[in-house]
N, C-alpha and C positions, 0 to 999 in steps of 0.2 A: 504494500500500500504506500502511496505517496503521502507523507505526513502533511504536506502543504494543502492537499486536497481535502483532507478529512479533519474537522475540528475536534477538539478535546471533548471527551465524554467521561462520565463517571457512573459506577454501579454501586449502590448501597443496599446492603441486606438489612433485614429487620433487626438483627442483633448488633447492628452498627458497623459491621465489616465493610470496608470500602475498597474497591478496585478502580484504577484509572486506566483509560484506554482512548481509542479513537472512535468518533461517531461514524456509523455507516447507515445506509438507508436514508430515511427521512430524519431531519434534525428535529428534536423535541424531547418529550418525556414518554416513558412507557412504564406501567406498573403491573404487578400481578404476582402470583406465586412462582418462585423460581424452581425449575426442575432441569434434569439433564437427560439426554438421549445418547446411548452408546453406539448407535449405528454409524457405519463408515460410509454409507451411501444413502441415496433417497431423500435428500434434504427437502426437495420441493414437496414430495408427498407428505413429509412430516409437518412442514409449515402449514399446509392446507388441511390437515386432519382436524375436524371440528372438536375432537376430544382435547385439543390443546388450548381451547378458548379460555382466556383469562390467565394464561401462564407465560412467563418469561423463560425461553428455552435456551439452555446451554448445550451446544454441540461439542462432543468430546473429540470428534475427528479434527485433525489439525488444520485442514484446508476446507473451506466452505465457499461455494460459488464457482469452482473451477470448471464445471461442465454446464453452466448456464441454466436456463429454464425453458420449459415447453408447456404449452397449454394443456396438452393431453396427459401430462404427468401430475396435474392437480387432482386432489381428492375431494375438493369442494369448489364452490364458485369464487372463493377468495382466501387470502391468507388468514389463518385463525389464531396464530400465536400473537401474544401481546407485544413481544419484542424478542430480538435475537442477541445472544451473547456468544462470541466465538474467539478463536485465537487468530487464525489467518483468514482474512476476508478477501476473496479474489474478485476483482471487477472484470478481469479478462477470463474468457472461457474458450475451451478448445474444441468443443463438440459442434460439428457443422449443422446438426439438426436443431440446435438450440436457437431460440428466437430473440432472446434478450439476456443481458447480464443480470445477476442477482441484485446489483445496485439499482438498475433500472426497474426491475420487478418490485423491489421494496418501495421505491419512490412512487410508482404507480399505485401500489396497494396501501401506501401510507404507514409503513412499518418502520419503527425506530430500532436501531441496533447499536451494539458496541463491540469493537474488535480490539486486537492486541491485548487480550486478557489471558492471564495464566490460568487456563481452564482446568488444568490438572489440579492446581491448588484449590480452585473454586469447587470442583467436584468433591475433592477430599473433605472440604469444609461442610458441604451439604450432606455428604454421607455420614459425617460425624454428628452434626448439629440437627439435621433433619430439614425437611422442606419448610420454607418460610417466605413471606412476602419480600419483594425487592423493588427497586426503582432504577431505571436507566435514565440519565439526563445529559443532553448536550445543550440544553437551554440555559440551565443554571447549575453549576457544579458545587455550589456552596453547601457544606455538609448540613448545616442547620436547616436550610431551605429544603433540601432533599428529605431530611428526616420528618419535617412537618408535612410534606406531601405524602410520605409513606404511611404516616399514622392514619390517614383516611382510607387506606386500601382495605376492603373487607377480607376476612379470612376465608379460605376455600372450604373450611369445615362449616357445614350448614348452608352452603351457597348453592342455589338452584340456577343452573346455567343452560340446561338442555333446551328449554323453551326459547332461549335467545338465539340458538343456532339452527333450530328446526325449520323446516320449510313452512312458510306462512299459509300455503294452500296445498291441497292434495294434488298429486300428479302421477302419471303412469310411466312405466319403464319396461321395455322389452317387447316381445312379439305377442300381440293380442290373441293370436291363434294358439298360443301355448296351452298345453293340457292342464297345467297347474297354475292356480292363482295364489299369490302370496301377498298378504297385507304387511307392510313394513311400518313399524312405529319409529318415526324419525326423531331420535334424540341427539342427532349429530352424525348421521350415516355417511360413510365414505362411498364415493363413486365405485371403487373397486369391489365393494361388497355387493352392490346392486348388480354389477356385471357378472360376478361369480354366480349369483343365484339365477339370473336371467339366462345365462349360458347353459344351464342345466334343464331347460325346457319349462321355464316359469315366466309368467306375466305378473308384474309387480304393480301395486298401487301404494305409493308412499304417503303416509298420513302425518299431519302435524303432531307434535308430542302430546298435546293436551286433548286430542280428539277423543270423544266419548266412545265406549265400547259398542253401543247400539249403532252408531254411524259406521263404524268399521265393519261390523258383522253384517250390516245390510248389503255390503259388497259381495258377501258369500265367499270368502277366501277359503282355500284348502288348508292353509297354514299361516302362522303368524311369525314374524321376525322382529326381535327387539334389538335395536341398533346400539352401537357404541355412542359415546357422548361425554361432555364435560360435567364437572360439578359433583356435588355430594348426593348420592342416591337417597340418603336419609331425608333430603328436603323435597322428595318427589312422590308424595303420597298419591297424587293424581294418577301417576303412572303405575304405582303399586296396585291401586284399585282396579285398573284396567287389566293388569296381568292376572289378578285373582279371578276376574270374570272369564278370561281366556281359559284358565285352568279348570274352572267350574264347568265350562262348556266342553271340556275334554278335546280341545283342538290341538293339532301339532304345533309345537312352539320351539323356536331356537333363538337363543340370546347370545350376543357377543359383548364382552367388556362391561359397559354400564348395563346392558341388557342382562348379563349374568348376575350382576348385583341386584337388579330389580326383581329378577326371578327369585333370588334367595329371600329378599325381604317379603315377597308375596306369600312365601310359605313360612314366615315367622323367623327367619334366620337373619340376625343383624349384620350390618356392615361396619367397617371401621376405617379411619384415616391412617394410611401407612406412614411410616417414618419418613421415607423419601420416594416411595413408589418404584415401579418397574417400567423402564422405557428404553427400548432398543430392539435389535433384530437378531439377538443371539442368546435368548433366554432358554435354558433347557427345561423341558417339561416331560414328565413320565405319564403315559397313558396306562392307567391301572387295569384296564380291560384287556388290552393287547399285550401289555408288559413291554411296549416299545417306547423309546425316547424320541422326542421331537425337538427341533430347534425352532423357536417361535419368535414372532414379532409381538411386542407388548407396549402398552401405553396406558397406565392406570396409576392413580394415587390413592385409591380406596380398594379394600378387599373384603371378602366374605369371612366371617368369624369361623376359624377352624374349631374352636371349642364348642360353639353352638351347633355346628353341623355334625359333630361327633355324637351329640346327644340326640340327634334325629335320624340315626342310621336306619331306622325302620321306615322312614319316609323319603329320605334323600340319600342317594349314593354318590360318593365322591368318585369321579372318573379320571381326573387328572390332578397332579400335584407339581409344584415348582421344585426342581431338583437343587436349586440354590438355597432356598430357605423354607421349603415345605409348605408354602402357602397354597390355598385352594385355587386350582386352575380350571376345574371343570366339574360338573355334576349333572345328575339326571334325577327327575322326580319319579319315585317308584309308583307304579300304577297309573302314570300319566305319560302321554306322548310329548314330554317336555324335557329339554336338556340345554345346557349352556356352557360356554367357556370364557375364561377371563382374558385370554389372549386373542390375537387377530389372525385367523386362518386365511384371510384374503391376501396377506403377505405383500402389501404394497407400502413401503418396501419390506423386503424380508424373504426368508426361505419358504418353500411351498410344502413343507412336511405335513401341514395340517389341513390341506385343502379337502381331504376326505370328509371333513365335517359337513361341508355343503352337500355332498352326496348322501350322507346319513340323513340330513334333513329332508331331501327329496324322497328318499325311500320311506321315511316316516309318513310323509303325505300320501304316497302311493298306496301304503298299507291301509 
């Protein structure tokens, strides 16, 4: 980066820790909960994942922006992160298929960022102290001023965000002549999830997060899908009520990430805020049914209570666990055609070890 081109910027964490670097993207301020992603590629898919809404993202890969951006690699209609924190920010890109640089992309999307940060030291700090709110500023780097702005940022714990990223109106996706119809509850769904379901012979109708059960059921879907999304599932009673009605109707149901947490809450299993969450494309998960391991894409800051789920083993079966920390990564409801996983089998970005879950969902509807 040319230092003369990029003004000074500062990053302040809620605990008072300060890092100084160079402003990238749009100049200004950005606030949110700080988190980190360990993926080495797929930055555009990550930036446009609605599950990151309200968060400042630290990328652990040393170089960001070196292959530019393309419209077809976006996972939603806009960048969803609140701001970017990285080490080396590259305005030049080498990929011929790219349409614009990351700097141009951020300026267009109105995203504030900071580069030249020791991201290894920052990630070690987050792993030790836990997720917390933070502020990036290239507008005013005075510590007292930044601290005063940071005090007004709400905690992610108890924050309802899914309705803010959900579609405002229902829409359809895929081939209308497909044999199976799937109702998608959009809490922040990714485009690649819709493509994965549609490619397996399904016609989808995507509903806003707060849509009532009666309206969704009137479409007469063969199955229901609960999408990923941002925020605290504990603040989403409206969605939990809808999931309870789907279960009562004995409809095939598949949930991913936030959808997994909502399914758990619908059967009385609480969720909790994790110390610093799981975000990356290299998380090992064990399938307890097949006894095979999978390398998975993950992005979540909340989890399903392992203690509570063990007390309900006559109603809920744990199907997947995280091999790093033993957290719950998948489950199915005994006696119901309903299952979910905490990770992202659509793998954009990430490995495709878990794509079979979409096939399982289709088979469940066909049965």
